[in-house]
Legacy VTK file of the C-alpha trace (Angstrom):
# vtk DataFile Version 3.0
C-alpha trace
ASCII
DATASET POLYDATA
POINTS 160 float
-12.077 -37.379 -83.843
-14.798 -38.848 -81.225
-12.448 -40.291 -79.270
-10.392 -36.997 -78.403
-13.922 -35.002 -77.913
-14.555 -37.821 -75.561
-11.568 -37.465 -73.039
-12.319 -34.113 -72.993
-15.280 -34.250 -72.253
-14.000 -36.737 -69.420
-11.315 -34.767 -68.446
-13.406 -31.278 -67.622
-16.593 -33.617 -65.918
-13.763 -35.144 -63.861
-11.956 -31.332 -63.380
-12.649 -31.348 -59.356
-11.415 -34.447 -58.420
-8.343 -32.962 -59.345
-8.881 -30.283 -56.878
-7.211 -31.626 -53.946
-3.688 -32.223 -54.602
-1.076 -34.842 -53.713
0.757 -33.241 -51.219
-2.607 -32.435 -49.661
-3.945 -35.929 -48.973
-3.801 -37.650 -45.947
-1.548 -41.070 -44.925
-4.022 -42.286 -42.650
-7.413 -43.276 -45.257
-9.924 -42.634 -42.583
-8.238 -39.521 -41.389
-8.021 -38.710 -45.581
-12.275 -39.678 -45.532
-13.112 -37.793 -42.800
-11.326 -34.344 -44.747
-12.886 -35.082 -48.113
-16.163 -35.276 -46.297
-15.725 -32.537 -44.057
-14.650 -30.447 -47.512
-17.855 -31.224 -49.095
-19.485 -29.379 -46.242
-17.567 -26.064 -46.278
-17.749 -23.395 -49.267
-15.010 -22.001 -51.370
-14.947 -18.229 -50.217
-13.926 -17.601 -53.543
-15.803 -19.915 -55.876
-18.812 -19.392 -53.596
-20.688 -22.148 -55.394
-18.304 -24.403 -54.839
-17.167 -26.040 -52.001
-13.435 -26.530 -50.819
-12.589 -30.202 -52.146
-13.955 -29.092 -55.621
-12.017 -25.379 -55.885
-8.762 -24.938 -56.892
-9.022 -21.240 -55.275
-5.388 -20.845 -53.179
-7.769 -20.130 -50.346
-9.682 -23.063 -50.907
-6.215 -25.126 -50.755
-6.044 -23.433 -47.938
-8.926 -24.413 -46.117
-8.450 -28.107 -47.234
-4.764 -27.951 -45.397
-6.283 -26.320 -42.167
-9.014 -29.171 -41.918
-6.513 -31.831 -42.633
-4.175 -30.118 -39.637
-6.687 -30.058 -37.181
-8.015 -33.952 -38.509
-4.363 -34.835 -37.426
-4.426 -32.949 -34.015
-7.172 -34.642 -32.446
-9.881 -33.030 -33.376
-13.838 -34.367 -34.151
-15.461 -33.523 -37.526
-18.182 -30.998 -35.601
-14.720 -29.664 -33.895
-13.143 -28.793 -37.021
-16.531 -27.112 -38.823
-16.652 -25.442 -35.613
-13.063 -24.018 -35.988
-13.706 -22.792 -39.620
-17.252 -21.736 -38.827
-15.421 -19.426 -36.103
-12.651 -17.915 -38.351
-15.291 -17.222 -41.807
-18.867 -17.244 -40.602
-21.930 -19.342 -41.380
-21.165 -18.960 -44.632
-18.700 -21.065 -45.216
-21.379 -23.489 -44.736
-22.380 -25.159 -48.010
-25.931 -25.896 -46.194
-26.085 -23.146 -43.548
-27.785 -23.263 -40.103
-30.980 -22.003 -40.133
-30.922 -19.315 -37.238
-31.651 -15.418 -36.864
-28.092 -14.701 -38.357
-28.640 -16.751 -41.555
-31.704 -15.487 -41.843
-31.224 -13.326 -44.742
-29.160 -16.416 -46.165
-32.360 -18.623 -46.287
-34.964 -16.150 -47.339
-32.818 -13.518 -49.348
-33.563 -15.667 -52.838
-37.029 -15.751 -51.560
-37.250 -11.840 -51.178
-35.542 -10.934 -54.199
-37.842 -13.071 -56.568
-40.717 -11.503 -54.272
-39.852 -8.477 -55.331
-38.948 -9.077 -58.920
-42.460 -10.355 -59.411
-44.077 -7.107 -57.231
-42.169 -4.608 -59.855
-43.157 -6.582 -62.864
-46.844 -6.648 -61.377
-46.733 -3.068 -60.636
-45.599 -2.325 -64.138
-47.960 -4.623 -65.837
-50.654 -3.026 -63.695
-49.381 0.961 -65.422
-49.340 0.137 -68.667
-53.088 -1.496 -69.129
-54.034 1.190 -67.182
-52.290 3.900 -69.591
-53.650 2.124 -72.678
-57.036 1.480 -71.422
-57.638 5.357 -71.315
-55.875 7.866 -73.850
-54.208 10.752 -72.682
-56.204 13.978 -72.714
-56.360 16.334 -75.389
-53.976 19.586 -75.665
-55.410 23.148 -76.216
-54.218 23.117 -79.311
-54.900 19.182 -80.580
-58.920 20.198 -79.567
-58.484 23.638 -81.515
-56.805 21.343 -84.433
-59.971 18.638 -84.170
-62.482 21.233 -84.014
-61.299 22.899 -87.071
-60.961 19.538 -88.408
-63.962 18.259 -87.041
-65.928 22.045 -88.597
-64.566 21.718 -92.249
-65.304 18.072 -92.996
-69.041 18.934 -92.153
-69.252 21.757 -93.865
-67.857 19.340 -97.058
-70.788 16.611 -96.156
-73.315 19.241 -96.488
-72.698 21.336 -99.794
-72.116 17.936 -101.188
-75.246 16.420 -99.985
LINES 1 161
160 0 1 2 3 4 5 6 7 8 9 10 11 12 13 14 15 16 17 18 19 20 21 22 23 24 25 26 27 28 29 30 31 32 33 34 35 36 37 38 39 40 41 42 43 44 45 46 47 48 49 50 51 52 53 54 55 56 57 58 59 60 61 62 63 64 65 66 67 68 69 70 71 72 73 74 75 76 77 78 79 80 81 82 83 84 85 86 87 88 89 90 91 92 93 94 95 96 97 98 99 100 101 102 103 104 105 106 107 108 109 110 111 112 113 114 115 116 117 118 119 120 121 122 123 124 125 126 127 128 129 130 131 132 133 134 135 136 137 138 139 140 141 142 143 144 145 146 147 148 149 150 151 152 153 154 155 156 157 158 159
């Protein structure tokens, strides 16, 4: 039983290794190594948090094939990446460059975190402010309070 669990865990752990299909692998080991390096830098636009090298999505497969075709055509690694970025934008890079067009990609998470923290701070401030100051009595509540205090004041005087 333990051996089956270990085998299943090993297969799940190595699942990204199966993303590159045998038909995609280049015959030249040097070109294949370059293709794998480039593929690790490109984001799967379907999975969004995986490289195309790790993804089993159809679009990731198409991008892996495109990278290999460009390498076979004689493009350098940078030329292949520039070609893919020209088609899909900087978002396709797992590590996009810091420039004005990618500012939202870099600052977005921090802005969301700061906005959430500010919202929580405002909520706590309003909550504590309202807890410190009791709500004023309505006219009806005030009349009832006066009636109750007048009745209880008479009982104390009469009982003493």
